[in-house]
C-alpha positions, 0 to 999 in steps of 0.5 A: 539497435539504435545509436543511443542503445549502442552507446548505453551498452558500451558503458560499464555495467554499473553505470549502464544499470543506473542509466536503465533505471526508470527515472520518470518513476523516481521523479514521480515518487520524489514529487509525491513524497514532497507533497507529504513533506509540505502537508506535514509541515502545515499540520505541524503549524509551520515546523519541521518537527515532530513529523517533517524531519524524520519523514524526510530522513526515512524517505532518503533512506528508502530512496537509497534502499530502492536504488540498492534493490534495483541494482540486484538482478531480478532473478535473485529476488525471484529466488528469495521470494520464499525466504522473504515470505517466511521471514514476514510470516515469522515476524507476524507470529512474533507480534502475537507473542512479543509485539508492542501495543499501540492504539488498541492493537498489537501490530509492531515489533520494537527493533531498537532503532525502529518499530517495524510493522510486519504486516506492511512487509507481508503486503510486498513479500506475499506479492513476491511469492505469488509472482514466483509461484506462477512463474514456476507453474506452467500456464496451462495448470494455473486454473487446476484446483490444487494449483489454486488452493496453494496460493489461497492458503498462502494468502489466508495464513497471514490474513488470519495472523493480521486479523488477530492483531486486530487489523481489519484494514491490512487483512483486507489489503492482503486479500485484495493484493493477493487476489490481484496477482492470482487474477493477473496470472490468468486463473479462471473467472469462475473461482472469482465468482465463487469467492464473490458469492462466499464474500456475500455469505461472509458479510451476511454472517458478520452482521448475523453474528453481532451480539452473539457468542460467535461474533466474528468482529470486534465491537469497535469494528462493528461501530466503524461499519455503523459509522460508515453506513450512517455517520450522522447517528453519532457525530460527536462519538464514533461518527466524529472522524468522518464528519470532520473529514467531510467538512474539511473536504467540502470547505476546500472548494475548487482551489482551497483555503490556502497553504496553512490556512485550513481551519479543520486541521489548524484548530485540531478538529481533524483527527489523525491529520498527519497519518490516515486523514492527511488527504483531507488536509491537502484537500482543505488547503489546496482544494480540488486542484491539489487533490486532483493533482495528487491523484494524477501523480498516483495514476502516472506511477501506475501507468509507468508500472504497467508500461514497464510490466507489459514491455517485460518478457520475464513472467515473474518480473511482469507479474511482480511489477503489476502486483506491486502496482495493484497493491499501490493502487489499493493503498491510495484508493482505500485511503481516499475512499475512507476519508471521503466516506465511501468506505469504512475507516480502517486505518490505511495510510496514504502512500508516501504522504502519511507520516510513518516509518514501516509503510514508507520504507517497505513501499520504497523497497517495493519500488526497488523491485519494480526498478530491478525488473525494469533494469534487468529486463531482456533487451534486444541487441 
């Protein structure tokens, strides 16, 4: 044991936990959130209202929640995984009957002091439950048919409820996030090959069902697919969003037009510039340099998560950290691909940057779980 480790172990437990926090990760989260504050200030025309001030308050609350969650032993969160998943599932069912409708979808529950989107909570509690399940399951049984069927059902149940809202983007994120944990747990690759083949069949069925009595997607979802495949067919209609997004991305060039000088966002050509398409505002004003810098920060967050997981001997903590890291990757990868025209527009916000309440708070709680796994990992000495 090194002299530094000895000194850390001699301080009171509460202070020791604070010292054990992954502080570089904390600084990275603050830096990425600061990018968001800067861009929200820009799209608001140089004002802290209506977006910057509430976003900063939410991030401050999220940061406090992250520290609180980090101080709680990781075994507690393992024991709470089933309850957390059940609560998220109940909230999704409540959305079906009592949810608020916004932008053509029923996705929120009004709690009085905030509007909660339960599907955001499910993205994390699903990872928690799957990590706890594979921590309980003997390693030599992870690929048995029954052992694979259980997590598949745990994933499909919330996916079905989210699809009914309807929210295709979040349902796909739940599928992929759950799939990442199953893959990390060591399930045989043959199952994934079968799922891939089934996916190809499902996509074929989706296109074949269009215009029939058994149509599998909503009309607006088919229009999104059409727009993705050929946005030029209706540049002033369904293709307007992605067309303006590409213009903003291209006009930024290498170093950008300058802070608060983006024409697409300032002249309101860019839709949803404070939420789903905020990355294009960043790229227009700061160019390739700014976009690449944000991507580097996201990559560093992933690297710190992976390093922490690989150094952790606790199976649940390691799977949880990698699962949250993988889910975080899906968040920003899908958003960036969406606004660049590489994926259909599915309404996925850019993590820690886009304006939003539920997504911000849930993500900070998720990183609190990562910190809890890091703080309470087994240490020598």
